[in-house]
Residue, then its C-alpha position, 0 to 999 in steps of 0.5 A: m049127057l057129059i062129053l069130054r072133047p078138045a077145048r074150043r075158043d068159045d070155052l074161054d070164058a068157062i075155062l077162065a072161070l074154072a081157073e079162078a079156083l086153081d090159078t096155077l102155072n098150068l091153068p092161070r087166071d089169065r085170059e090172054f094166056l088161056a086164049e093162047r093155050i087153047a089155040q095151041s091145043e087146037r093145033s095140037f089135036a089137029g096134028d098141025l105142029a112142026d114139033w110134037r114136043d110143042g103139043v098142049y092138049v086141053f080137054a073140056l068136060e061139057d054138059l050137053a044139057t046146058g052146053r057149058c064147059i064144067g071141067t077141064s084137064l090137060i097134057l103137056a107133051k114135054v116139059g124141059r126143052p133146050g133153052a127152057p129148062y124144067y125145075w124142081l126141088e129134090v128132097s133128100t135126108e141127111e143124118r147127123r149124129s154126135d156120139e159125145l152128146g148122144k144126139r142124132f138128127e135127120h135133116t130134110r134138104l132141098q136142092l134145086r135141080s133142072t133138066e132140058d129133057g123132061a117128061t110128059e106132064v098131066g095137070g090142070l084138072v079142075l071141076e065145077p063144084s056142083y058136079r062133084g059126086h056126079p054119078s058119071k065120076c067127073g073127076k076120074a073121067l077128067s083124069v083118065v081121058r088124058f091117059a086114054y089119049i096118050a095111049a091112042h097117040p104114043d108117038r106124041f108123048e114121052r115115055e115118062v109121065i109126071a103130075e105136079m100136085l098143088s100144095v096147101f095154101d092159107a089163102p089164094g096166092q099165099n103159100r108158107l114155103w114160098d114166103a119162107f124160101g122163094r120170096r126171100f131169094t126173088g123178091l116176088s110174091y107167089r102170084e107174081a112168080d107163078h105167073l112169070s114162070a108161065k112164060n119164062r123160068r130163067f129167073i129160078a136158076d138166076l136167083f134160087p140158091r145153088d147149094p142145098v137148103y136145110a128145111t130145119l131152118f124153116p118154121e115147123d108149120v112150113r116144114t110140115q107143108i113141104g110135099k103135102a098136097n091140097a087134093p088127097a083124092a087126086i093123089r089116090i087116083l094117081e096111085k091107083l093108076g100106078f104113079h108114085h112119089l118122085g121125092q121131088v116138090d115144086p120150087f114155088d109151093g112145095g107140092p109133091y111130084y108124082g110120076a110113072a113110066r108110060n107103059a106102067i100106067r094102069s089106064l094105058r095097060e088096061r085100055r082095049e079097043l073094040v068095034l061098035p056093034a050094029v045094034p046099040r045096047e041100052s044103058e039099062d041092060c048094063e050093071g057092071p063098072l064104069a069106064l071111059l069110052s073114047a073115039e075119034g069119029s066124025e066129031g074128032f076126039r070125044a069121050t064119055v063115061v059108060r056102064l059095062d056089062y058082065d062081059g065087059s061090053p059097053s052101053v052105047p045107046k043111039e044118042m050117045r053114038k051121035a054125040l061121040g060121032v061114031a056108028a056101027g063098025d067104028r072102032v072105040s076104046v074102053t078105059p076102066l075108071p080107077 
């Protein structure tokens, strides 16, 4: 059985191993940073924060058969705060024409923007490769669990939600846009800049150009990479949930930003609550679609993938109830998988 739950300190080694495959701002390959992030996540789930905007929620996907964390995803309650702006590159198009020469051009422009009043961000999704294609749809579960939690605690999150998609890399730490653009203005390698920005992003405003930069000046292989994500499947999931491209890209790697109004996200709109019946329904009795079943019972927040019956009732056998920490009469939530 696979269970989604808040990350714990004893998950650190497993999450560090998962971070090897991603190594991004949200999930860097940095033991000290990840240890601090998990500790902050534990406080966030426990409701021990003085300011909800400091919330960081790290989810772990555990295979109960092995006791290992085999996937993770996260929510940042708010990006962009006074004194800690959130940065992006706005992508726009400028048309230029010459009637005399009979020529017309469309130029892509990149303009650095920032805000100190940003949205909630979802990210950090990574799954151990051997679990891809699993019957429980692990990748979708890791994505949807974040929205199920946001729906259960709307007062902890913003009304807008964004997702940063990682761009294409030629090799670990090697990105064409960064080498053609960011590196020339900062003197830093991609990995140095990305890790530094996890703690302080002020250098972006200090060193990046304030005026628009024309992508026409970049080599063609750089231009074609701007706004291109390395995980099309993850984008398809977000689009099914109601996210759309924001016309923004990451200032480091050029990965696209997607966003949606919180109340427009399909997982939040279609999530429903029900009371567990006294008699557990066994899995073989259900032949309907898959959904995420989540609850906050005796074990705290827990979720897992279940099969729904023809009437939308979930299969929640005894062993699953025990793993989720719920019993007959407890309230649970059902969120469809895209």
